[in-house]
N, C-alpha and C positions, 0 to 999 in steps of 0.2 A: 058152140066152139068151132072155129074154122078147121077144115080138114085140108091136109096137104097131100097131094098126089105126085109122086116122083116118076120119072121115066128117063130112059136113055143110057142106062148102065150096060155093061157087057165087056167081054174079053178084048183087051187092047195089047198090042205088041209094044215092047219097050221102044221109046222114042216117038210113039204115036200120040194122037190127040183124041179127046172125047168131050162131048157136051152132055151134061145131065140137066134136067129141068125139073121144076117143082111148081105146080099150079095150086092156087088156093081155091077151095070149094066152099061156098057158103058165106064168103066175105071177100072184100076187095083187098088185094095185096098192099094197097096204099094205107091200110090200117095197121101195118106191121113193119117192124124191122125184121128182115129175113137173113138167115145165116145158113151156112153149110158146116157140118161136122163130119167126122169120119171115125170109124172104129175098126181097127185091125184085129185079127184073131188073137185073143188073150191079152188085149190091151184096153185101156180106158178110152172112152170117147174123147176126141180132141177137136179143137176148133180149126176150121179151114179158112173161112171167109165170111164177111158180114156186109150187108147193104142196109144202111140206116135209113129210116123214114120218120119224119120228113127230111128232105135234103138230098138223099141218095148217095151220101158219102160211103166209101168202101174201106174195108180193112182186111188184112191178110195175115195169116201166120207167117213167120219169117221164112220158113222152109218152102212156102208156096209163092212168095213174091216173085213176080216176073214170069211165072209159068202158069198160074191160075188166074182167071178173071171171073168175078161175079158181076152179073148185070140183071136188070129187071125190065120187063115189058109190062107196064101198068095196064095197057089196053087189053092184054091177054091174061092179066092176073098171074103172071108167071115170072119166076126167078130162074136164072141159068147159072151154071158153073162150067166154064170152059177150062179144060185141063190140057196143057201142052207139054211136050217132051216128057211123057210119062215114064216113070221108072218103076221097077218091081216093088220098091219100098213104099209106094203109095197105094198098094193093093189093100182094099178095105171095103166095108160097106159105108156108103155115103148117105147121110141124112140131111134133109133140109128141116129148118125149124123156124118158128114164128114167135116173136115177142110183141105184145101189145103195149109195152112200156114205151111211151112217146119219146122219140129221139135217142133210144138206147143204141149203143154199139157194143153191147156186152159180148164177151168171148167165153162166157161161163154157161155150160149146158143148163144148169138149174134155173137160169133166167128166162128160159124159153118154155112156153106152155103148150105149144102144139108141135107135133113132129110128123114127118113123113114116114112111110113104111120102110124106107131104106132101099138103096139100089146098089147092087154088087158091081165093083170095078176091079176085076182081076187084071193085073199087068204081067204078062208072061209071054215068052216066045214058044 
């Protein structure tokens, strides 16, 4: 089973930007649809963004459209989440996830079989 290794989280001031990344270990990222989810304290895990494979189409939760961008570098087996104009309400642990279901663009956590360890993104002044 593929392993997902995340990096790039950390404290950000309101209005700032942050990149987080997720690298696949043990398999090529092109074998998977990749997604980002987040989980705030006391809340359920929720969908953030998805990069479908094959094709590379993307999708976003409505509240993230225009501020968050998911991208992938297949040569590096890495998926990125660029987060702009961060607000305190996006404070959460961010998880990347992989689905081997060909062409999936699922926004449901149960559809994903591999998960990263999570990276903290606190937004605070």
